[in-house]
N, CA and C of each residue as an Amber inpcrd file, in Angstrom:
protein
   279
 113.8710000  91.7020000  74.6060000 115.3060000  91.8500000  74.4920000
 115.7970000  91.0330000  73.3000000 116.6140000  91.6470000  72.4550000
 117.2150000  90.9490000  71.3210000 118.7310000  91.1150000  71.4060000
 119.4420000  90.4860000  70.5040000 120.9030000  90.6320000  70.5010000
 121.3200000  92.0650000  70.1640000 120.4310000  92.8390000  69.5390000
 120.7120000  94.2390000  69.2260000 120.4110000  95.1560000  70.4060000
 119.6510000  94.7020000  71.3880000 119.2910000  95.5090000  72.5500000
 117.8050000  95.4330000  72.8310000 117.3380000  96.2660000  73.7490000
 115.9200000  96.3150000  74.1070000 115.1350000  96.7580000  72.8780000
 114.1200000  95.9900000  72.4960000 113.4410000  96.1720000  71.2160000
 111.9640000  96.4550000  71.4100000 111.4330000  97.4180000  70.6570000
 110.0040000  97.7090000  70.6120000 109.4790000  97.2130000  69.2700000
 108.9010000  96.0020000  69.2280000 108.4670000  95.4320000  67.9540000
 107.3070000  96.1850000  67.3030000 106.5030000  96.8980000  68.0890000
 105.3710000  97.6300000  67.5180000 105.8160000  98.7050000  66.5330000
 107.0020000  99.2690000  66.7610000 107.4520000 100.3230000  65.8590000
 108.8780000 100.1070000  65.3560000 109.4140000  98.9390000  65.5920000
 110.7040000  98.5470000  65.0220000 111.8370000  99.5010000  65.4050000
 111.9690000  99.8040000  66.7250000 113.1300000 100.5670000  67.1810000
 113.7390000  99.8960000  68.3990000 114.9980000 100.2470000  68.6400000
 115.7330000  99.7160000  69.7870000 116.0400000 100.8430000  70.7630000
 116.0590000 100.5130000  72.0340000 116.4380000 101.4570000  73.0790000
 117.8530000 101.1050000  73.5130000 118.7420000 102.1020000  73.4930000
 120.1430000 101.9000000  73.8730000 120.7170000 100.6670000  73.1920000
 120.6730000 100.6730000  71.8920000 121.0560000  99.5200000  71.0740000
 122.4780000  99.0510000  71.3330000 122.7200000  97.7930000  71.0080000
 124.0480000  97.2020000  71.1510000 124.7240000  96.9650000  69.8070000
 123.9280000  96.8190000  68.7650000 124.4660000  96.5390000  67.4280000
 123.7920000  97.4480000  66.4070000 124.1470000  97.2980000  65.1530000
 123.6110000  98.1390000  64.0850000 122.0990000  97.9390000  63.9420000
 121.3660000  99.0570000  63.9320000 119.9070000  99.0450000  63.7650000
 119.5140000 100.2620000  62.9340000 118.2730000 100.2960000  62.4860000
 117.7780000 101.4670000  61.7490000 117.4590000 102.6170000  62.6950000
 116.5920000 102.3760000  63.6810000 116.1450000 103.4320000  64.5850000
 116.5750000 103.1140000  66.0150000 117.2600000 104.0810000  66.6520000
 117.7360000 103.9070000  68.0160000 117.2410000 105.0570000  68.8800000
 116.4980000 104.7370000  69.9360000 116.0300000 105.7300000  70.9030000
 116.9660000 105.6250000  72.1080000 117.5560000 106.7550000  72.5100000
 118.5300000 106.7330000  73.6000000 118.0200000 107.4640000  74.8220000
 118.2740000 106.8610000  75.9800000 117.8770000 107.4850000  77.2330000
 119.0150000 108.1850000  77.9290000 120.2410000 107.8050000  77.6210000
 121.4000000 108.4690000  78.1980000 122.6290000 108.1750000  77.3520000
 123.6530000 108.9540000  77.5860000 124.8580000 108.8100000  76.7700000
 126.0410000 108.4410000  77.6610000 126.0860000 107.2000000  78.0480000
 127.2960000 106.5940000  78.5940000 127.9050000 105.8520000  77.4130000
 129.1380000 105.5300000  77.4700000 129.7670000 104.8140000  76.3640000
 129.1000000 103.4640000  76.1240000 128.5590000 102.8350000  77.1560000
 127.9000000 101.5430000  76.9660000 126.4750000 101.6910000  76.4260000
 125.9670000 102.9080000  76.3140000 124.6310000 103.1380000  75.7540000
 124.7050000 103.7030000  74.3430000 125.5780000 104.6800000  74.1400000
 125.6660000 105.3510000  72.8400000 126.7620000 104.7140000  72.0080000
 126.3590000 104.1700000  70.9050000 127.3030000 103.5750000  69.9680000
 126.9100000 104.0050000  68.5620000 127.9010000 104.0850000  67.6940000
 127.5900000 104.3580000  66.2910000 126.8550000 103.1460000  65.7480000
 126.3750000 103.2290000  64.5640000 125.7060000 102.1210000  63.8860000
 124.1870000 102.2030000  63.9370000 123.6280000 103.3670000  63.8960000
 122.1830000 103.5080000  63.7240000 121.9570000 104.4610000  62.5580000
 120.9310000 104.1920000  61.7760000 120.5990000 105.1030000  60.6810000
 120.0500000 106.4130000  61.2390000 119.1870000 106.3190000  62.2570000
 118.5870000 107.4910000  62.8870000 118.5880000 107.3090000  64.3910000
 119.0010000 108.3630000  65.1010000 118.9670000 108.3850000  66.5640000
 117.8530000 109.3160000  67.0120000 117.1730000 108.9640000  68.0780000
 116.1810000 109.8240000  68.7200000 116.7240000 110.1000000  70.1190000
 116.8340000 111.3880000  70.4560000 117.4360000 111.7350000  71.7430000
 116.9830000 113.1190000  72.1590000 117.0820000 113.4050000  73.4490000
 116.6250000 114.6930000  73.9650000 117.6300000 115.8150000  73.7200000
 118.8990000 115.5070000  73.5040000 119.9190000 116.5420000  73.3410000
 120.8810000 116.1540000  72.2310000 120.7170000 116.6990000  71.0480000
 121.5540000 116.2940000  69.9220000 123.0040000 116.7030000  70.0890000
 123.2760000 117.8390000  70.7170000 124.6560000 118.3060000  70.8580000
 125.4980000 117.2950000  71.6290000 124.9480000 116.7150000  72.6780000
 125.6860000 115.7290000  73.4680000 125.9390000 114.4800000  72.6380000
 124.9260000 113.9910000  71.9610000 125.0760000 112.7720000  71.1650000
 126.0780000 112.9870000  70.0290000 126.0190000 114.1310000  69.3590000
 126.9450000 114.4050000  68.2570000 128.3800000 114.5850000  68.7650000
 128.5530000 115.0960000  69.9670000 129.8870000 115.2070000  70.5480000
 130.4680000 113.8210000  70.7860000 129.6400000 112.8900000  71.2280000
 130.1050000 111.5330000  71.5140000 130.2960000 110.6890000  70.2570000
 129.4180000 110.8370000  69.2740000 129.4150000 109.9250000  68.1330000
 129.8070000 110.5550000  66.7990000 129.9460000 111.8580000  66.7500000
 130.3570000 112.5120000  65.5060000 129.2650000 113.3980000  64.9300000
 129.6730000 114.4250000  64.2320000 128.7500000 115.4320000  63.7030000
 127.8860000 114.9390000  62.5580000 128.2630000 113.8610000  61.9080000
 127.5540000 113.4110000  60.7090000 126.4230000 112.4240000  60.9770000
 126.1260000 112.1220000  62.2330000 125.0230000 111.1970000  62.5170000
 123.6920000 111.9320000  62.3680000 122.6340000 111.1900000  62.1020000
 121.2900000 111.7580000  61.9830000 120.6060000 111.6320000  63.3410000
 120.2910000 112.7960000  63.9410000 119.6450000 112.8200000  65.2550000
 118.3530000 113.6060000  65.1570000 117.2690000 113.0090000  65.6100000
 115.9970000 113.7140000  65.7360000 115.8280000 114.0250000  67.2170000
 115.7820000 115.3090000  67.5520000 115.7330000 115.7130000  68.9600000
 114.3470000 116.2140000  69.3400000 114.0040000 115.9600000  70.5880000
 112.7050000 116.3590000  71.1260000 112.8940000 116.8410000  72.5560000
 112.1220000 117.8320000  72.9480000 112.1690000 118.3360000  74.3150000
 111.5680000 117.3230000  75.2750000 111.9960000 117.3860000  76.5140000
 111.3780000 116.5310000  77.5340000 109.8860000 116.8430000  77.6050000
 109.0680000 115.8030000  77.6070000 107.6210000 115.9460000  77.6640000
 106.9530000 116.1050000  76.3130000 107.7260000 116.3020000  75.2730000
 107.1690000 116.4600000  73.9230000 106.8790000 115.0910000  73.3130000
 105.6680000 114.8950000  72.8270000 105.3030000 113.6380000  72.1740000
 105.7790000 113.6400000  70.7290000 106.2910000 112.4900000  70.2900000
 106.6680000 112.2980000  68.9000000 106.3780000 110.8510000  68.5340000
 106.4590000 110.5420000  67.2700000 106.1140000 109.1930000  66.8090000
 107.3030000 108.5440000  66.1110000 107.5200000 107.2880000  66.4200000
 108.5070000 106.4680000  65.7370000 107.7310000 105.3210000  65.1070000
 107.6100000 105.3540000  63.8050000 106.8850000 104.3100000  63.0690000
 105.5020000 104.0370000  63.6550000 104.7710000 105.0930000  63.9730000
 103.3890000 104.9700000  64.4250000 103.1790000 104.7920000  65.9090000
 104.2270000 104.7100000  66.7040000 104.0900000 104.5590000  68.1580000
 104.5370000 105.8520000  68.8320000 103.7050000 106.3410000  69.7740000
 104.0010000 107.5900000  70.4650000 105.0910000 107.3770000  71.5240000
 106.0700000 108.2690000  71.5120000 107.2000000 108.2060000  72.4350000
 107.4080000 109.5980000  73.0080000 107.8980000 109.6770000  74.2450000
 108.3100000 110.9590000  74.8110000 109.4550000 110.7220000  75.7860000
 110.2950000 111.7570000  75.9410000 111.4020000 111.7280000  76.8980000
 110.9970000 112.5030000  78.1400000 111.4690000 112.0480000  79.3050000
 111.1880000 112.7250000  80.5700000 112.4600000 112.7420000  81.4000000
 112.8300000 113.9170000  81.8900000 114.0950000 114.1000000  82.5830000
 114.2130000 113.2040000  83.8130000 115.4050000 112.6560000  83.9970000
 115.6870000 111.8610000  85.1970000 116.5940000 112.6130000  86.1520000
 117.3830000 113.5460000  85.6360000 118.3300000 114.2570000  86.4700000
 119.5450000 113.4160000  86.8340000 119.6410000 112.2390000  86.2530000
 120.7090000 111.2960000  86.5690000 122.0690000 111.8060000  86.0900000
 122.1910000 112.0640000  84.7920000 123.3770000 112.6820000  84.2160000
 122.9000000 113.6870000  83.1730000 123.7750000 114.5590000  82.7350000
 123.4270000 115.5530000  81.7290000 122.8290000 114.8800000  80.5040000
 121.6130000 115.2650000  80.1510000 120.9610000 114.7180000  78.9690000
 120.1940000 113.4350000  79.1860000 120.2020000 112.8860000  80.3970000
 119.5230000 111.6030000  80.6290000 118.0110000 111.7770000  80.6260000
 117.3180000 110.7180000  80.2190000 115.8580000 110.7690000  80.1430000
 115.2480000 109.3850000  80.3270000 114.0560000 109.3710000  80.8820000
 113.2320000 108.1690000  80.8400000 112.5060000 108.2010000  79.5110000
 112.1650000 107.0280000  79.0050000 111.4430000 106.9400000  77.7430000
 110.0490000 106.4080000  78.0230000 109.0440000 107.1610000  77.5910000
 107.6620000 106.7250000  77.7430000 107.1650000 106.2920000  76.3610000
 106.7040000 105.0440000  76.2680000 106.1720000 104.5010000  75.0260000
 104.6790000 104.2920000  75.2260000 103.8790000 104.8980000  74.3660000
 102.4210000 104.8400000  74.5180000 101.8110000 104.2550000  73.2560000
 101.1560000 103.1070000  73.3960000 100.4930000 102.4920000  72.2530000
  99.1660000 101.9290000  72.7020000
């Protein structure tokens, strides 16, 4: 945990960041989770994130269960069913 939020030092990204960061991986879009101030967002549903934060943000979207890499570390989203667009984040290194 850092002042910017939950941090993955292996690949230099934050989960549900609190302050300005380069890479932000989001598990859900409540106002206390989604904030502007990231260079790149990783999320399962770009339409929801862009509705909340604006059309001009950079969002890399991935389907639930699809593996992708953030700075060399494998990540995937998995549905929680909690709220529309919510996901668990699996980090594999």
